[in-house]
C-alpha positions in Angstrom: 6.8 -19.1 -6.7 9.7 -17.3 -4.8 8.4 -15.9 -2.0 9.8 -12.5 -0.5 11.3 -12.2 2.9 12.0 -9.3 5.1 15.7 -9.4 6.3 14.8 -10.4 10.2 18.3 -8.1 11.1 15.8 -4.4 11.8 17.0 -1.3 10.1 18.4 2.0 11.8 16.6 3.8 10.2 13.5 5.1 12.8 17.2 6.3 15.4 17.2 5.6 19.1 14.8 8.6 19.3 12.0 7.2 18.3 10.9 5.0 21.2 10.4 8.4 22.5 12.8 11.2 24.4 15.2 9.9 27.7 15.2 6.5 27.5 16.1 4.0 29.5 19.6 2.1 28.4 20.2 -0.8 27.0 17.8 -3.5 29.0 17.1 -2.1 31.4 13.3 -1.3 32.4 11.2 1.7 32.8 8.3 4.1 31.5 10.6 5.9 30.1 9.5 10.1 30.4 6.3 8.6 30.0 6.2 7.2 33.4 3.6 4.8 32.9 3.7 1.3 34.6 7.4 1.2 34.7 6.2 -2.4 31.9 8.6 -1.4 29.1 11.5 -2.6 27.9 14.4 -0.7 26.0 17.8 -1.4 24.3 20.1 0.9 23.5 17.6 3.4 24.2 15.0 2.1 21.5 11.6 0.7 23.3 11.7 -3.4 21.6 8.9 -4.4 24.2 6.1 -4.4 26.7 2.7 -4.9 27.6 -0.4 -3.1 25.9 -1.4 -1.6 29.1 2.4 0.0 29.2 2.6 0.6 25.9 -0.8 2.5 25.8 -0.3 4.7 28.5 3.0 5.4 27.0 0.8 7.1 23.8 -0.6 9.5 26.7 0.9 12.8 27.2 2.4 14.5 31.1 2.4 17.8 32.7 6.4 17.2 31.3 5.8 14.4 28.7 4.8 15.0 24.6 5.8 11.2 23.4 7.7 12.0 20.1 6.0 11.7 16.9 7.2 8.7 15.2 6.3 6.3 18.7 2.7 7.9 18.4 2.3 6.6 14.0 3.6 3.1 14.8 1.5 2.5 17.7 -1.2 3.5 16.8 -0.6 2.2 13.6 0.1 -1.5 15.1 -2.2 -1.4 18.3 -4.9 -2.4 15.7 -4.3 -5.9 15.7 -4.8 -6.0 19.3 -7.7 -3.8 20.2 -10.1 -1.8 17.8 -9.3 2.5 17.8 -12.3 2.8 19.2 -11.3 0.7 22.2 -7.7 2.8 22.2 -10.1 5.8 21.8 -11.2 4.7 25.1 -8.8 3.6 27.1 -6.4 6.9 26.4 -9.4 9.2 27.3 -9.4 7.3 30.7 -5.5 7.9 31.0 -6.5 11.3 30.3 -9.4 11.6 33.0 -6.9 10.5 35.5 -4.9 13.0 35.0 -6.5 15.4 35.4 -7.7 14.4 37.8 -4.8 14.3 39.9 -3.9 17.4 37.9 -6.5 19.2 39.8 -6.0 17.1 43.2 -2.1 18.4 43.6 0.2 21.4 43.3 0.1 21.7 39.6 -3.4 22.6 39.1 -1.8 25.8 36.6 -0.6 23.1 34.2 -3.8 21.9 34.0 -3.8 24.0 30.5 -0.3 22.7 29.1 -1.4 19.0 29.5 -4.9 19.6 27.6 -3.2 22.0 25.3 -0.9 18.4 24.5 -4.3 16.2 24.8 -5.3 18.0 21.6 -2.0 17.8 20.1 -2.1 14.4 20.8 -5.6 13.7 19.0 -4.9 15.9 16.7 -1.7 13.3 15.4 -3.9 11.1 15.5 -6.7 12.3 13.0 -4.7 13.2 10.4 -2.7 10.1 10.6 -5.7 7.8 11.3 -9.2 9.7 10.0 -10.8 6.2 8.9 -10.7 5.6 12.5 -13.1 7.6 13.5 -16.1 7.1 11.0 -17.9 4.9 13.3 -20.2 6.8 16.0 -18.5 5.4 19.1 -15.4 6.2 18.2 -16.7 10.1 17.3 -18.6 9.9 20.5 -15.8 9.1 22.7 -13.3 11.8 20.7 -16.2 14.3 21.7 -16.1 13.2 25.3 -12.4 13.6 25.3 -12.0 17.1 24.5 -15.5 17.8 26.3 -12.8 17.4 29.3 -10.3 19.6 28.0 -11.9 22.5 27.9 -13.2 22.8 30.5 -9.8 23.9 31.9 -10.4 26.4 29.0 -12.6 29.1 30.2 -10.2 32.5 29.6 -9.1 33.4 26.1 -10.2 29.2 24.2 -7.1 28.6 22.8 -7.7 25.1 23.2 -11.2 25.0 22.5 -10.5 26.6 18.6 -8.0 23.9 18.6 -10.3 20.9 19.3 -12.7 23.4 16.2 -10.6 22.8 13.8 -9.5 20.0 14.6 -13.0 17.5 13.9 -13.4 20.7 11.1 -10.7 18.6 9.4 -11.4 14.9 10.5 -14.7 15.7 9.1 -13.7 16.8 5.9 -11.3 13.9 5.6 -13.7 11.6 6.2 -16.2 13.1 3.5 -13.7 13.0 1.1 -13.1 9.6 1.5 -16.4 8.3 1.9 -17.0 10.7 -1.8 -13.9 9.3 -3.0 -15.1 5.4 -2.5 -18.8 6.0 -3.6 -16.7 6.7 -7.0 -14.3 4.2 -6.5 -17.3 1.9 -6.5 -18.9 3.6 -9.7 -15.9 3.1 -11.7 -15.1 -0.4 -10.8 -13.8 -1.6 -14.1 -16.2 -4.7 -15.5 -14.0 -8.8 -14.8 -10.7 -9.3 -16.9 -12.9 -12.2 -18.4 -14.8 -9.8 -20.6 -13.9 -9.0 -24.7 -14.9 -11.8 -27.6 -14.5 -15.3 -27.6 -15.9 -16.0 -30.4 -14.6 -14.5 -32.9 -10.9 -13.1 -31.4 -10.0 -10.7 -34.3 -11.1 -7.8 -34.1 -11.7 -6.0 -37.8 -8.5 -4.5 -38.6 -9.0 -0.8 -38.6 -9.8 -1.8 -35.0 -7.5 0.9 -32.9 -5.1 -0.6 -31.1 -2.8 1.0 -28.6 0.1 1.6 -31.1 -3.1 3.7 -32.7 -3.1 5.5 -29.4 0.0 6.8 -28.7 3.2 5.5 -30.4 6.0 6.5 -28.5 7.0 4.1 -25.0 8.1 7.3 -22.9 4.5 9.2 -23.3 3.2 5.5 -22.1 5.2 5.5 -19.3 4.5 8.0 -18.3 0.3 7.5 -18.9 0.9 4.6 -17.2 2.5 6.2 -14.0 -0.5 8.6 -13.6 -2.3 6.4 -13.2 0.3 3.7 -10.7 -0.1 6.9 -8.5 -3.4 7.7 -8.8 -4.4 4.4 -7.9 -2.0 4.4 -5.0 -3.2 7.7 -3.0 -5.9 5.7 -2.0 -4.0 3.2 0.1 -4.1 4.6 3.6 -1.5 3.0 6.3 -4.1 1.2 8.2 -5.6 -0.6 5.0 -1.4 -1.7 4.9 -1.8 -3.4 8.7 -5.6 -4.9 7.4 -2.9 -8.1 5.5 -2.0 -8.5 9.1 -5.5 -8.9 10.6 -7.1 -10.5 7.4 -4.0 -12.8 7.7 -4.8 -13.4 11.5 -8.5 -14.4 11.7 -7.7 -16.5 8.6 -5.3 -18.1 11.5 -7.6 -18.0 14.4 -11.0 -19.2 12.0 -12.6 -16.3 13.5 -13.9 -12.6 11.7 -11.5 -9.5 12.5 -11.1 -6.3 11.7 -13.0 -4.8 8.8 -12.3 -6.4 5.7 -14.3 -4.2 3.4 -11.1 -2.2 3.5 -9.0 -4.1 1.9 -11.2 -3.2 -1.3 -8.8 -0.5 -2.3 -6.0 -2.9 -1.9 -7.5 -5.3 -4.1 -8.5 -2.4 -6.9 -4.9 -1.7 -6.9 -4.0 -5.1 -7.1 -6.7 -5.7 -10.1 -4.8 -2.9 -12.1 -1.9 -5.2 -12.4 -3.8 -7.6 -13.6 -5.7 -5.8 -16.0 -2.4 -4.1 -17.7 -0.8 -7.7 -18.3 -3.8 -9.0 -19.5 -3.9 -6.2 -21.6 -0.7 -6.2 -23.2 -1.3 -10.0 -23.9 -4.9 -8.8 -25.7 -2.9 -6.3 -28.0 -0.4 -9.1 -28.7 -2.5 -11.8 -29.8 -5.2 -9.9 -31.6 -2.5 -8.7 -33.8 -3.2 -9.8 -37.3 0.1 -9.7 -39.4 3.4 -11.5 -37.7 4.8 -8.3 -38.5 2.5 -5.8 -36.6 2.6 -8.5 -33.6 6.7 -8.7 -33.6 6.0 -4.5 -33.6 3.6 -4.4 -30.9 5.8 -6.7 -28.7 8.5 -4.6 -29.1 6.9 -1.3 -28.1 5.9 -3.3 -24.6 10.0 -4.4 -24.4 10.1 0.2 -24.5 7.1 0.9 -22.7 8.9 -1.3 -19.7 12.1 -0.3 -19.9 11.1 3.1 -19.9 8.7 2.8 -16.9 12.2 1.1 -15.5 13.7 3.9 -15.5 11.1 6.5 -14.3 11.0 4.3 -10.5 7.6 2.9 -11.7 8.5 -0.7 -11.0 4.7 -2.2 -10.8 3.8 -0.8 -15.0 7.4 -2.5 -15.0 6.5 -6.0 -13.9 2.9 -5.8 -15.2 4.1 -5.4 -18.7 6.7 -8.0 -18.9 4.0 -10.7 -16.8 2.0 -10.6 -19.6 4.1 -11.2 -22.9 4.9 -14.5 -20.8 1.7 -15.3 -20.3 1.3 -18.4 -22.0 -1.0 -17.4 -24.8 2.0 -15.0 -25.5 4.9 -16.8 -24.5 4.3 -19.2 -26.9 4.6 -17.4 -30.1 8.4 -18.6 -31.3 8.1 -17.2 -34.6 6.7 -13.7 -33.5 9.0 -13.8 -30.9 12.7 -15.1 -33.0 11.5 -11.7 -34.7 11.6 -9.5 -31.8 14.9 -8.2 -30.5 15.3 -9.4 -27.0 18.5 -7.8 -25.9 16.7 -5.2 -24.4 13.9 -7.8 -22.9 16.8 -10.0 -21.0 17.7 -6.8 -19.5 14.3 -6.6 -17.9 14.0 -10.5 -17.1 17.2 -9.9 -14.9 16.1 -7.1 -13.0 12.4 -9.2 -12.1 14.9 -12.1 -12.0 12.8 -14.0 -8.6 16.1 -16.0 -7.9 17.6 -15.3 -4.5 14.2 -13.6 -3.5 14.1 -10.8 -5.7 17.5 -9.3 -5.2 17.9 -7.6 -8.6 14.9 -6.4 -7.9 15.4 -5.1 -4.0 19.0 -3.1 -5.7 17.0 -1.2 -8.5 14.6 -0.2 -5.8 16.7 1.0 -3.6 18.5 3.1 -6.1 14.9 4.9 -7.2 14.6 5.2 -3.1 18.5 7.3 -2.7 17.2 9.6 -5.8 13.9 9.8 -4.1 15.6 10.8 -1.0 18.2 13.8 -2.8 16.0 14.7 -5.0 14.8 18.3 -6.1 12.5 17.5 -8.2 8.4 16.1 -8.4 10.6 13.4 -11.4 13.5 12.1 -9.2 11.2 11.2 -6.5 8.8 8.6 -7.6 9.5 5.1 -6.3 6.0 2.5 -7.0 7.2 -0.9 -6.2 6.1 -3.9 -7.5 2.9 -3.7 -4.8 2.4 -7.7 -4.5 6.2 -8.2 -3.6 5.9 -5.3 -0.3 2.3 -6.9 0.0 4.8 -10.5 0.5 6.7 -8.0 2.6 5.0 -7.2 5.3 3.2 -10.7 5.6 6.9 -12.3 5.8 8.1 -10.1 8.0 4.2 -10.7 10.3 4.6 -14.3 9.7 8.5 -15.1 11.1 8.0 -13.0 14.2 5.9 -13.3 16.8 3.0 -11.0 17.8 4.0 -11.3 21.6 7.6 -12.8 23.7 7.5 -15.5 26.0 6.6 -13.0 28.5 3.8 -12.0 26.8 5.3 -8.3 26.0 3.8 -7.0 22.2 6.6 -7.9 20.9 7.4 -3.6 19.1 10.3 -4.5 17.5 8.6 -5.8 15.2 6.1 -3.1 15.1 9.2 -0.7 14.9 10.2 -2.2 11.1 5.9 -3.3 9.5 5.9 0.6 10.5 9.0 1.9 8.9 7.8 0.4 5.8 4.4 1.4 5.4 6.0 5.2 6.3 8.0 4.7 3.0 5.3 3.1 1.2 2.8 6.0 2.0 6.5 8.8 1.4 5.7 7.2 -2.5 1.9 7.5 -2.6 1.9 11.5 -1.7 4.1 12.5 -4.8 2.8 14.4 -7.4 2.9 13.1 -10.6 5.1 15.6 -12.8 4.0 14.4 -16.5 1.0 16.2 -18.2 -2.1 14.3 -18.8 -3.4 12.4 -21.8 -7.2 12.1 -21.6 -7.6 9.9 -24.7 -4.2 7.5 -23.3 -5.5 7.0 -20.2 -9.2 6.2 -21.2 -7.4 3.7 -23.8 -5.3 1.7 -21.1 -8.3 1.3 -18.4 -11.2 1.2 -20.6 -10.2 -0.7 -23.8 -11.6 -4.8 -24.2 -9.4 -7.1 -22.5 -9.7 -11.0 -23.8 -9.7 -13.2 -21.3 -7.1 -16.8 -20.8 -9.5 -18.4 -23.4 -10.0 -15.7 -26.0 -5.9 -15.4 -25.5 -5.4 -18.8 -26.4 -7.7 -19.0 -29.4 -6.2 -15.7 -30.7 -2.6 -17.2 -29.7 -3.5 -21.0 -31.5 -4.9 -18.4 -34.7 -1.8 -16.5 -34.8 0.7 -19.8 -34.7 -0.5 -23.5 -34.8 0.0 -25.6 -31.6 3.2 -27.5 -32.2 3.0 -30.1 -29.7 1.1 -32.3 -28.4 -0.1 -30.7 -25.5 -1.0 -27.8 -27.5 -2.4 -29.6 -30.0 -4.9 -31.1 -27.0 -5.6 -28.0 -25.8 -6.6 -26.0 -29.3 -9.1 -28.1 -29.9 -10.6 -28.6 -26.5 -10.6 -25.3 -27.6 -12.5 -25.5 -30.9 -15.3 -28.2 -28.9 -16.0 -25.7 -26.0 -17.0 -22.9 -28.9 -18.3 -25.7 -31.3 -21.1 -26.7 -28.0 -21.6 -22.5 -28.0 -22.7 -22.1 -31.0 
């Protein structure tokens, strides 16, 4: 398999301002506007490396400094690779306390309230971007300890206290909503893909198929887009960083990070597999060749409409389903299909040159989304497993640490950029009218196991070579033994 890779050349998407304000020049050491230990390296105004301690100090506001929001997001996202969020929070609290004590002892005591407001703003951005970091009791206790210290300077009109109260309420609501969402997802967790009849593979002629529920390719593509956006919205930035933490734990043969968080990634990936198997099931279970031909042409049209919408994940799943061996081997059926459209779709998803054609199409959809005036034009749903592999390869081809021991922050700028772009796509509101009947069918229709698909395929079109004859013989023996 050709594995997607990310270019070594880093994008200039983030721009020079992303590493803070008034940074030193190329190759200079310095603490930036945030002061710090001076153990930071900048290049052309961009922060490219630093020790973990210096990067943490660069995160914390000072009287005359507030970190750039892009740096806040990037560091909070990437820091979990090196330190658990609650430990980072504890260190931030310690730095805040040290700065507060300096202000109280010095001539700038009057600026204490301004400093406190900046600390609250940082915590607000943290709790909004990564509320799940505060789910455990230790993190929440640390947050309360920091905010308690901050409120001690706000006894006059209580503006800082009000901001903290609003932040805490929003955080608790976010945590409660996410917890409820996860419980609901667990209850609705789809059954295993190997469900469906095995001994009797052919359904009664009157049994409903996808064409009996929806015969309009555009409408089905729109409903698939609804499902995609609904499912991908449950993925959070820190979930995607678990890819890196998980790979590190495997490399080091030790447990690292909360791997249960990867459930949202696995659930979304499972949806892709279910859709592929559903497409194969719908084709293979059709008795008459004429109807199978129509079914294949219908799914080709659905995949094309998904491409036009910008729903590349569903498009790839459909193509994958039609390329599964039980479907691909139906040569007599395929001979009746007008394959010109399918050839174009396969060209877009050609894996050669690191999926170059797909990446060109994705770039076009991204540009359309950025310039869009309507929700319909903003839709970009990338092929998820390729996106995950991109993050994985970006992690593997660039080291976390440089020879001098610094964190290779240049690497994490790019990972953050890609994740931020992905999250922007997930937040698009689906503009199409929801059809519960069609969605219910797509999510609950019986799916054949791989074995059942082959049985149905061989019953439709008998084996053509020795390998297929051996496979068919083995399957029949298995069925007789079960009977």
